[in-house]
C-alpha positions in Angstrom: 4.2 -4.7 11.9 6.5 -7.6 11.6 10.0 -7.8 12.3 10.8 -8.9 8.7 9.7 -5.2 7.9 12.8 -3.4 9.2 15.0 -3.4 6.2 18.5 -2.8 6.9 21.8 -4.3 6.0 21.6 -6.3 9.0 19.1 -7.2 11.3 19.3 -4.4 14.2 18.8 -5.7 17.6 15.2 -4.6 19.3 14.8 -4.0 23.0 11.4 -4.5 24.4 10.1 -2.2 26.9 7.1 -0.3 28.2 7.1 3.8 27.5 4.9 6.4 28.6 2.6 7.5 25.7 3.6 11.2 26.0 7.2 10.4 25.5 5.9 8.4 22.2 5.8 11.1 19.2 4.1 10.4 15.2 7.1 10.4 12.9 7.9 13.6 10.9 6.4 13.8 8.1 4.2 10.7 8.3 2.5 10.6 5.1 -0.2 8.5 6.3 -3.5 9.8 7.9 -4.9 8.8 11.1 -8.5 9.4 11.4 -11.3 9.4 14.0 -13.8 7.0 11.7 -15.7 3.9 12.7 -12.7 1.5 12.6 -11.0 4.2 15.0 -13.7 3.4 17.0 -14.0 0.0 17.3 -10.0 -0.5 18.1 -10.2 2.5 20.9 -12.7 0.0 22.1 -10.8 -3.5 22.0 -7.7 -1.5 23.2 -9.9 -1.0 26.2 -11.0 -4.5 26.7 -7.4 -6.1 25.3 -5.1 -3.6 25.5 -2.4 -3.4 22.9 -1.9 -6.8 21.4 1.0 -6.0 19.1 3.8 -3.4 20.2 4.8 -0.3 18.7 7.7 -0.3 16.3 9.7 2.7 17.5 13.3 4.6 17.4 15.1 6.8 20.1 15.1 10.4 19.3 18.8 11.5 19.3 20.3 13.5 22.5 16.7 12.9 23.9 14.9 10.3 26.2 11.6 10.3 24.1 10.8 8.0 20.9 9.1 8.3 17.0 6.9 5.6 16.3 7.4 3.7 12.8 5.0 1.4 13.2 1.5 1.8 15.0 0.1 5.2 15.1 -3.0 4.5 14.7 -2.8 2.3 18.0 -0.8 5.0 19.7 -4.0 7.4 18.5 -6.3 4.6 20.0 -4.4 4.1 23.0 -4.4 7.4 24.5 -8.2 7.6 23.9 -8.8 4.6 25.6 -6.9 6.4 28.3 -3.7 4.5 28.2 -0.7 5.9 29.8 2.1 3.2 28.9 2.1 1.6 25.7 4.4 -1.5 24.9 7.3 -0.9 22.2 10.0 -2.6 20.5 12.9 0.1 20.1 14.9 -0.4 17.2 18.4 1.3 16.4 17.9 3.0 13.4 18.9 6.2 11.5 17.0 8.9 10.3 16.9 7.3 6.7 16.5 4.0 7.8 13.5 4.8 9.5 12.0 6.5 7.1 11.8 3.6 4.9 10.5 1.8 7.6 8.1 3.8 8.2 6.4 3.5 4.2 7.6 -0.3 4.6 5.1 -0.8 7.5 2.1 1.0 6.4 2.1 0.1 2.4 0.6 -3.1 2.8 -2.9 -1.8 4.0 -5.6 -2.4 1.7 -7.0 1.1 1.4 -4.8 3.6 0.7 -5.4 7.4 -0.7 -3.4 8.7 -3.4 -2.1 11.4 -1.3 -0.8 8.6 1.2 1.0 7.1 -1.8 2.3 9.9 -3.0 4.0 11.0 0.1 4.9 7.9 1.2 6.8 7.6 -2.1 8.9 10.3 -2.0 9.4 9.8 1.4 11.2 6.4 0.8 13.1 7.7 -2.8 13.9 10.8 -0.3 15.9 7.9 2.2 17.4 6.1 -0.4 18.9 8.4 -2.5 20.2 9.6 0.7 21.7 6.7 1.8 22.9 6.4 -2.0 24.8 9.3 -1.2 27.0 8.0 1.8 30.3 7.7 1.3 31.0 4.0 2.6 28.6 2.7 -0.1 29.9 1.2 -3.6 29.2 2.3 -6.6 26.7 -0.5 -7.6 25.1 0.1 -3.8 24.7 3.5 -4.8 20.8 3.8 -6.7 19.9 6.3 -9.5 17.0 8.0 -9.2 15.4 5.7 -11.9 16.6 2.4 -9.9 15.5 3.9 -6.5 11.5 3.9 -8.6 11.8 0.4 -9.8 12.5 -1.0 -6.7 9.8 1.0 -4.7 7.3 0.4 -7.5 8.3 -3.3 -7.3 6.8 -4.0 -3.7 3.5 -2.6 -4.8 3.7 -4.3 -8.4 4.0 -0.6 -9.8 6.0 0.3 -12.4 9.1 2.9 -12.1 6.7 5.7 -14.4 3.8 5.2 -11.8 6.2 5.5 -9.1 6.6 9.0 -10.5 3.3 10.0 -11.3 2.5 9.6 -8.0 5.0 11.8 -6.5 3.8 14.1 -9.1 0.8 14.6 -6.9 2.8 15.8 -3.9 2.7 19.1 -6.2 -0.6 19.7 -5.7 -1.9 22.0 -3.4 -4.0 20.5 -0.3 -7.5 21.8 -1.9 -6.8 20.0 -5.0 -5.2 16.9 -3.7 -8.2 16.1 -1.5 -10.4 16.0 -4.4 -8.4 13.3 -6.0 -8.4 11.2 -2.6 -11.9 12.0 -3.0 -12.3 10.4 -6.7 -13.4 14.0 -7.8 -10.7 14.4 -9.9 -8.7 11.3 -11.9 -5.6 10.1 -11.4 -4.2 11.4 -15.0 -5.5 14.7 -15.2 -4.1 15.7 -11.4 -0.6 14.6 -12.6 -0.9 17.1 -15.8 -2.4 19.6 -13.1 0.8 19.4 -10.9 3.1 21.1 -13.4 0.6 24.3 -12.9 1.8 26.7 -10.5 0.3 27.4 -7.2 -1.5 30.4 -7.8 -2.9 29.0 -10.9 -4.3 25.7 -9.3 -6.0 28.1 -7.0 -7.6 29.7 -10.4 -8.7 26.1 -11.3 -10.2 25.6 -8.3 -12.2 28.6 -8.2 -12.9 27.6 -12.2 -14.0 24.1 -11.5 -16.5 25.9 -8.9 -17.8 28.0 -11.4 -18.5 25.7 -14.0 -19.6 22.8 -11.7 -17.1 20.7 -13.5 -13.7 18.6 -13.5 -10.7 19.1 -16.2 -10.5 16.1 -18.4 -7.2 14.4 -19.0 -6.9 16.8 -22.9 -8.1 20.0 -21.0 -5.2 19.0 -18.4 -2.6 18.5 -20.9 -3.7 21.9 -22.8 -3.2 23.6 -19.2 0.2 22.0 -18.6 1.5 22.7 -22.0 0.7 26.7 -21.8 2.0 26.6 -18.1 5.3 25.2 -19.1 5.2 27.6 -22.6 4.2 30.8 -19.6 1.2 31.7 -21.6 -1.5 30.0 -19.5 -3.6 32.9 -18.0 -6.2 33.0 -15.5 -8.9 33.7 -18.4 -7.3 31.0 -20.2 -7.9 29.0 -17.2 -11.7 30.1 -17.1 -12.0 29.6 -20.3 -11.1 26.2 -20.5 -13.0 25.0 -17.6 -16.2 26.8 -19.2 -15.9 24.7 -22.6 -18.6 21.4 -22.9 -17.5 18.2 -22.8 -18.2 15.8 -25.3 -19.3 13.3 -22.8 -21.1 16.0 -20.5 -24.3 15.0 -19.8 -27.3 16.5 -17.4 -27.2 16.3 -13.6 -28.9 17.3 -10.4 -26.5 19.0 -8.0 -26.2 19.3 -4.1 -24.1 21.5 -2.0 -22.0 19.6 0.2 -23.0 21.9 3.3 -26.7 20.6 2.7 -25.6 17.4 2.7 -23.1 16.9 5.0 -25.5 17.1 8.3 -26.7 13.7 7.1 -23.6 11.7 7.2 -20.4 11.2 9.4 -18.1 14.2 9.9 -15.0 12.3 8.5 -17.3 11.0 5.1 -16.0 12.5 1.6 -17.7 13.4 -1.1 -17.2 10.4 -3.1 -18.7 8.0 -0.1 -21.6 10.5 0.2 -22.4 10.0 -3.5 -21.6 6.6 -2.9 -24.4 5.7 -0.1 -27.0 8.2 -1.8 -26.6 6.1 -4.9 -27.1 2.8 -2.6 -30.4 4.1 -0.9 -31.8 5.0 -3.9 -31.1 1.7 -5.5 -32.4 0.2 -2.4 -35.9 2.8 -2.5 -36.5 1.5 -6.1 -36.0 -2.2 -5.0 -38.7 -1.4 -2.4 -41.0 0.2 -4.9 -40.4 -2.7 -7.4 -41.5 -5.0 -4.4 -44.5 -3.2 -3.7 -45.8 -2.8 -7.3 -45.4 -7.0 -7.7 -47.4 -7.1 -4.4 -49.8 -5.3 -5.9 -50.3 -7.2 -9.3 -50.3 -10.6 -7.4 -53.0 -9.6 -5.6 
């Protein structure tokens, strides 16, 4: 992360140091996932050979000699895996709210962000900005309203205020349902509507989805949201809605995920499995076509 990612009213004075890895901690509530995937493997190998080129950005934890990582969670994880006992850091004197905003800003520029990462990042930044707005040393014009805060957050991502709120709604989904959004199984629009269901209703919905081997359409999600808000959405109602045949529903071949996992890396999502299978089938079809043409030319 470059120094420009730290957003404060006056540029904070940073201090360079080498800190023991066991004194560095992930930022509490950090919304971005650190995965032991192929990219992480490459980063670990790079650190083994060259060390950490770009220092981590950290802040001191009050009344301790330990630190929270603001930028560099993946580098810290890779450094520990590579066996480093110390890592280079830049220490910034940031308070909790300033640090929360910096954590989000230093990661939102990443090319690939899961919906859940963006959702919790937006919520973290909004909470921090609203907390700053309640400070008594700020003027009325500096104290951002909820809507102004959402608009400011969205500006950096070229997203509207409403889209920011839509992503934040995803934080109300239970983890199992949010995973399906990350995997591309449930689309964003129906997921936003489903976030208005209670946790118990969402669990029943998951069971109904599994039973009927389907996902809710946007229209079905709106109906369930409306009934939930009117306190008329029952368990039977959820199963009944999910058993409906959709107009665009087509025949399909289904596989159990557990039957496929042995053929893929452990961290692969269902969407990645599906994409890989389709790619392999496409390549197989091209091979058959080349073989057919070769026979015809003989």
